[in-house]
Steps between C-alpha positions, in 0.01 A plus 500: 500500500478828691826686552361748756713520810332454837594756761492390862420794730661318796868486573677178395511244777165601653174302471281810510303465823556871562243571225213348700398835657487656152273218379266547796500877441404461133219255578368717785497815286325315219239355735444823695417544866181517707445700817187580704484797735213557744429840655291517819399798710221741584359729234667837465854384579625540143518133396388563142724806464803307625441211260457742209824671607691172538413365157461828305147429387140571588359170622200662670367771267134463602531453876172611664509626858203356692282702733480453876155342465638235263777417747261399778481138384772506238672173409859458386541452126794358312617700195762328285696694238770348279775699332763364264823693557810476285835648598813442291354187346384346830123446519307486827131415527409707806167448674384763750226392743315790663256462791252794494269507800751362749458668839234744374185353658372578849543138603831370362483164674655236275514746209823330393340159451440562129869588462604177674265299279641669188858408599395142581307489173816578303697238696229244430487576129876468476485169688229370267694608190818348642316172557335504157591320180646801319754679719704672230321836503389568858405862561627613840246737657610437858545819702876552538497824697251709699550873557310575820425872535505646850316822582755768599249663736439185702793534746605144418312186400125472543342177630381427145857535369632254759218254442545511121876446509466217754254323271709540183867502601523123442333524159669794327810721522381814683683828440371777734465845343443832680261683270508874425830563674485865388251565783774431758833660587821296481503464879137382500573250223796352693293480820206334322731248332644394836149474648372284213803268510466460878131410469574255218758326718278502812216331312721234341432618145741380231552756224711433192862457617751643257761225449853553630774561247768242428855587593606508133237759403610843384522770764255726315235226506563432869453869577182508292350205690601655833317823413193304386488316832528826693220658295236242606214595530534709185370858536376584152340779298331438166437741215468476122525879456818626329624833640778737398748546785803712418475418130476127574192288438408296807195310621373649821238691695482880510436669835504869599828444681672300227501174300515140623704304244379142480832361377719698741623260773538790745126576465350149523572128455323461166818429304604242763164324474533489122855368541366223726272380221779524244777326694300248705216400267655158443553447873137594570392243241726231647380562858141471375581169328726345765326621817144626463386272217671195649325568833163520323574193289604285796194606703272444202636154425501404869131588534406336171157664523294703259636794308477842665393636163144394568482687829658806343214520252259596776694815592336837415796614291546622146811452290571735210779419255670733254816483290744772392823499299794723597842540341764648730793476260773764534401671175172603663694703761356287781148634453371201307255520212137600549332191645276309263202332662482148362204357686264574783283218624317404814598165647180442688267201473455197724827332587331160502414534130864573420609197702245281323633610160858433608398158631333414169813605311718281724263205454506551122880492504498180706250336262717601204805342660305185582387473136861539383611227743223270375606555136863432585406178683288391204791559262727293724245218501476509119880474467499189726 
């Protein structure tokens, strides 16, 4: 008989319900998290540079700038890159969806249709997986947040900007971003922010609403959320170049008149945008699940028609997928390890073929279950 004493971590007289959050935390950390970020905007606004700056990696090492002739009838492509980030033992599978070609053609009519179909495609795949036989390991590729880049030289929103946000504000959490804020003075940035917010309100566009703080929240967190709300739309500057400023290593951009420090909140809102992702990633995921996905699911089930996947296959789009692993643990001084490219594959091919294969797999699973049921019924008959 074992003589080992059992130590109860709880105080005597308590059942131990207070440990439930710790149990959820352990399971969540073990399972890991998934998050998908989409970036949309015209070419030349620094989308790739900002993403590389945000996640301390080079997701777009071979980006080719197209010529003006190629842009005449250019179509919007969908580039999907996946990075696996680990910070202090917490793993996040981050998917970045880029949209090269958006707004670059002469005729940009309905240039956002491929983006809408991609978002609907991810909703539909999640719905199919959720309705399938095996629901234990569903990969969530739904778009949880969309950074929409606004041209700083446009004196406000362009008609294309308004049309895009009107089409997508009920499908994804839109976060407006003023690109290349270093081309404007502080007064010009403040004026442009007010103009953009006024136009967003006038056109009935719903951007991502930062949730209000509870009364029992800490004062520091309340102040942080208040500053984040005031910073919308975020005026950002991106740079992966490390400069020496007064003996201190900073990421920034060197100009004849001085240095723009990317992570200096008095220079731009980059650190606030990064804070938004860090502190509200779970809320963005929950809004996607509880609002946008539920809206799609209810509409889809109410119609009861064919899958939009088939219609999406006719779009002139290309989807490129790549995977990278990053480790942002404290011992790496926040710079991460050199990214290791795991895979790079093109996800083209007819969508109908993919659907046919999935349908055959589902039918095979159903047949297998029917055979098992028949064997069980036969065994029952034999016992009688």
